[in-house]
N, C-alpha and C positions, 0 to 999 in steps of 0.2 A: 486584382489577383487574389486578394484575401477571401473573396466570395467562394473560392474553391473549397474553403473549409466547411461550407454547407453540404457539399456533395456526400460525405459519409453519412450525414443525418438522413438525407433523402434516400440513399441506398438502403440504410438500415430500416427506415420506415416502410419502404416498398417490400423488402423481404419479409418483414413482420406481417404486413397485410396479406402477403401470399402464403403465410404459414411457415415460412422457412426460417424459423427462429434460430435454429442451430447455426445456419450459415451466417445470419446477421451477427450472432454473438462471436463465433470463431473467426470469421473472415472479414468482418467490418469493425466491430467494436474492439476486440483485443489488439489488432494491428494499430488502430488509432491510439489506444491507451498506452501501448508499449513502444511505439515507433514514431509518434508525433508529440512534440513538446506541448505542454498545457498552455504555454505562451502563444501557441498558434491559435489565437482566439479571434472571434469576429464580434464586433459591437453593432448589432442591428439597432437603428434609431428607436429610442424609448424602451429598449430592452437591455438587460445586463450582458456583459461580455460572456461569450460561450465558446468553449474550445471544440475542436473537431471530435475529440473523444466524448465530450458531453452531448453533442448533437447525436452521435451514434448511440449513446447510452439511453437517451430519453425514451424512445419507443420500446426498447427492451425492458427498461426499468418499470415502465407503466404496465407492461404485460406481467412482469413478476409481481408487482404490487397488487394488481387485480386478482391474480391467481392466489396470492397469499390471503387476501381478504375473503375470497370465495371459499377457500379451503377451511378457513376458520380455525386452523390448528396452530394457535399462537403459542410461542414460548417466551421465556423471560427476556431474551435478547431482543425480540421484536419490540417489546414494550420499551426497553431501555433506549433503543435507537430512535424510536418514534418520539420519546420524551426529550432526548438529548437535543434534537433539532429545534423544537420549540423553545428550549432554554436559550439557545443561541439567538433565535429570532426575538425573544422577549428582551434580552439584553440590548440588542441592536436597536430595536424600536424605541425602547425607553431612553436610551442614552446617546444614540448616534446624532450628531449635530445636523446631518443632512438625511432626510427620510429615504432618498434614493439609495444611500449607502446601506441602510438597514434592509431595504427590499432586495438589493443585490446580494447581501450576505445570506438572507433567507433562501433565495433561489440557489445559491452556491451550496449551502448546507443540504438542502432537499435533494438536489441532483446528485452531488458527489457522495452523499452518505446514504440517504434513504433509498434512492433509486438504485445505487450500486449495491447496497445490501439486499434489496428485493431481487435484483438480477441474480446475485450469487445464491440467494436462498431458494430460488425456484427454477432456475434454468440450467443448472449444471448436473446436480446429482439425480440419479446415479449414472445415467447413460453417457454423459459428456465428461466424466472425470478424467479418463485417460487422454481424450482429445484435448481437453483444456490444459492439462499439465504439459503435454507434448508441445502444443502451440505456444504456451507461455515460454518454455525453454528456447524454442526455435526463434521466436521473435526477439527475445532479449539478446540472444547470440548474434542476431543480425546487426546489433549496435557495435559489435567488437571492432570492425575496421574504423568506424568513426571515433571510437574511443582512443585507438592508437594515434589517430591524427591529432586529437585534442592533447594527448600526453606529449606528443613530439612538438607540435606547433603552438600550443597555448591558445588555439582558436577553436571555436565551435562551428562546424559546418552547418548545423541546424540554425545557429544564429546568423551566419552569413546568408543562408537561403532565406530566412525569415525577414531579414532587414532589406536585402538587396533585390529579392524577387517578389516576396509577398508584401513588402512595404510596411512591415509591422514595427511598432515602437515598443512592444512588450517583451522583447528579447534582445540580448546583447551578443556581440560577436566573439568576445574573449572569455576565457575561463581563468579561474584562480590558479596562480602558480605556487608551487611548493617544491623545495629542493631542486630548483632549476627546471622543473617539468610541470606541464599542466595537470591539474587534478580533474580527471575526466568527469564530466557532469552529464553529457548526453541529453536525453529527452526529459530528464527530471530537473534539469537546470541547476543542479548543485551536486557536489561530490558526496555529501552525507546522504541525501535522498537516493542518489544513484547507488551508493554503497548498500543501502537497505534493499533496494530492488535486486541487486546482484546476489546478495546473501540469501534473500527469500527464494530466488530462483534456484540457487544452489541446493537449498533444502528440498524444494519440489523435485529437482533433478535426482536427488538421492532416492526418491521413490522409484523412478524409472530404472536406476541402477539396481535397486533391490529386485524389481520384476525380472530384469534380465538375469540376475544372479541366481534366482530360484527357478529360472526357466518357466515363468508363468506364460500361459497361453494368450499372449497379447501381441498386437502388431504395432510396433513403434515406427514402422516405415523402414524401407531399405537403407536410406542414407543415415537416419538417426540411429538405427541399430548398429551400423558399422562404426559410427562415431562413438557410441556408448561402449562398444567393445574395447576401444582403446582409451576410454575415459576422456575423450576430447572435450565434450561439453563442460564437464566439471572443471577441468584444468583451465579452459578459457574463461569460464565464469569467475573462478578464483583469481585469475590474472587481472580481470577487469576490476574485481573488488579491491585487489592490491593497488592497482593504478589510480584508484580514487584517492589514495593516501588519506583515507578517512578512518581514524582510529576507532570511533564508536562502532560502526558496522563490523570492523575486523574483530574487535573484542567480543561483540555480541555473537558473531558467527562462531567463535570458539565455543561459546556456551551451546549454540545450536548444534554444532558438530557432536558434542557430547550427547545431546538428546537423541541424535540420529543413531547412536550406537545401542540404545536401549533394546530395540527389537532383536538384536543379536543374542540376547540373554533369554533363558527359559523363563525365569521368574521376573517378568517385566515390572510387576508391582513393587518388588523389593528394590530393583535397580532404579526405578523412578524416585523412590524415597531417598536412596543413597545419593543419587545425582542432585536432588533438590538440596540436600545438606551441603554438597560440594559447591553448588552454585551460590548458595547463601554465603558460604565462607569465601568464595572467590569474589563475590560482589563487595563484601566488607573489606577484603584486601585491596581491591581496585579503588574503593573510596579512600582508603588510607593513603595509597600511593598517589592518587590525584591530589589530595590535600597537601602532601609533602612536595609534590612536583610543582604545584601552582603557588605555593606559599613563598613567594619571593617578590622583590621590588624591581629587579632587573632581569627580564627574560633574555635567555641566550639564543633563542630561536623563535621562529614564527609559531611553531607548534606550542612552545611553552607560553608564548603570549596569548594564544587562543585559549589555553587551559586557564590562565590567569583571568581572562575575560569572563569565562564561564563561572569561575569561583566567585568573582565579585558580583556577577549577575544573580547567582543563587543566594547570595547574602542580602542583597539590597531589595530585590523585587517581591519576595514573599510577603513582607509587611505591607507593601503597596497593594498587592492582590487582596489581602484581608481588608484593607480600607475600601475596596470596591464592593464589599457586602455580598448579598445573594445574587445580584445580577451583573456585577463587574463593571468594567469601564468601556467595553466594546473592543473589537479587534484593532481599531485605529485610534481609540481614544484614551488608552492608558498613558499615564505620565511617563516620560522618558527621563532617566537619571544618568548623569555623567556621560552622556553620549552613547549609552548602551541602547541602541535602537533595535538590534536583533535579539529576540528572546530565543536562545538556542536550547529550549527545553519545552516540549509540547505540553507536559503536565502543568508547568508554571504558566505557559502562555494561555492555556484554557482557563486557569484560575484567574489570571489577570483580565482576560477578555470578557469572559462570561460568568464570572463570579463563582460563589460556592455552589450554586445550583448546577451549572454546567460542569464544574469540576467533579462533583459527586457522581453525576451521571456518567462522565467519562471514566472515572475510576471503576464504577460498577460494570461498565462495558468491558474494561480490561479484565476484571476479575471473572466475569461470567464467561468470557472467551476462553480463558485458561482453564476454568472449572469444567466446562463442557468437554474440552479436549482431554483432560485427565479422566473424566468419567467414560468417554468413548474408548479410551485406551484400555480401560478395564473391562468394558462390555463386549468388545469385538472378539470373536473367536477366530475368524478368518485372518490368517497371517498377513495377507496382502492389504486388507483393510486396516489392520493394526499398524502396519508399516506406514501406510498413508497418513494415519492420524499422528504418528510421531514425526513425520515430515512436516505436517502442518503445525504441530506443537513447536518444533524447532524454528519454523518460519515466523510464527507469531512471537516467540521469545526474542528473536532478532529484532522484530519491530518494536516491541514494548521496551526492551532494554535500550535500544538506540535512541528512542524518542526522549530519553533523559538528556540527550546531547544535541538535539536538533528539533526544529518544529516540523509539523506535518504539512509540507507544501507541495506544490505542483500536483502530480497525479497520485501522491501517496494516500490522500483520503479515499479516492476511488479504489485503489488497489487494496487498501486495508479493509474497507467495508465490504468489498466484493468477497475477500477471503473470509471475513467474519460471517457473512451470510452463508457462504459455501459450507463452512464448518458446521453451522447449525443444521444443515440439511443432510449431513452424513448419516448413514444408516438407513436411508430411505430405500424402500424395496424397488427392484427393477420392474420394468414392464408397465409403468404407469403412463407412459406417453402414448398418444394415439398414433395409429399408423399414418405414414406420410400421405397416402392417397385419400384418407378421410379428412385431413385437416389442411389440404393444400390451398383451397380457395375460400375458406370461410373464416372471417375475422372473429366471429363468435366462438368458433372452436379454438382459435389461437388463445383466447382468454380463459378457456375452460380448464 
């Protein structure tokens, strides 16, 4: 039954060969990315495990990569993403005890980062912006009933289907419990990554709310227009975020919500500066509270125990990361101390796994991502474009803040690098796509 996971890849490839790239992206790849767990993966003999979303992404990513190379209009982020991936490969090849592990890690990095970035960079802006945001919101909302089941029953329907129907061993049937209820994990396999996805979608949905508020001449569809009129998508997304019981995404979304208010002010530059000061102050206050909350020997709750774990982890592992030098210990090879096997900090995990080299490139990607968003927010004169940029800025702030408390697992690398590439292409002029009838049957034109 697991062979069914190949179907999205074949459909995506067929549509790409027919020149229907928009359909492959919106109706095949995004549903696989947002509605199927990454644990739904297939191991073809002699090849690394590949998920349904990755199978669907590969044809689209190749098209995006070829277009990017042919255009030759490279930016700093293109170079950083391309260099970050070899830094991962170098570490794995040099230090992984089994060569296959290194090759699998290289494939994973290339597909989930480079190809996802290339797809976002070349296939969305400007004509698919609205369709992509709308599809993103709808697909994430489809998870809501499954989330309620997880919260009430403490079991994952995705896990049950994967184990009992597809025969997979890469996914479990139960979810983590907190306060007597399941922490909804859904397709991302954990409450923290799911919280990030819900918070990012809330930020993207804020742009749709803005378009409706200013009565922009856009078509959200009859159903979504009615739902947005009564703020149903935003309320359901926030409920899902709350039911994850994940404090990191909730705190980060509070920062994102403040960023979403900036377009309401006439002087957005001044308000951006004021908000930056407030966020720095809020971050320092949060760090102080975390230190006080976790500085105890006897936790009174599971939440406090989790905070104590992170405190100890952040004290012990930085020195070990430095011992790894420029190329690190590899993702599976770093020493484990005191039973702390889960590194719930993506920045620390990158430093541990792939050394100073990978860590520097990762930090540069974060910096360049925020820098470009700030520059775009000052450059755009059209209010709808500026509101979109601030929605993206809020979404990426949620991501980078929350990654201080969780690693980038499941579909998060694909989602993150898809958005990073998308952001780089904002400001692109409309009308660059060829008419449908001119590119329907020629693969050469698809790549042009």
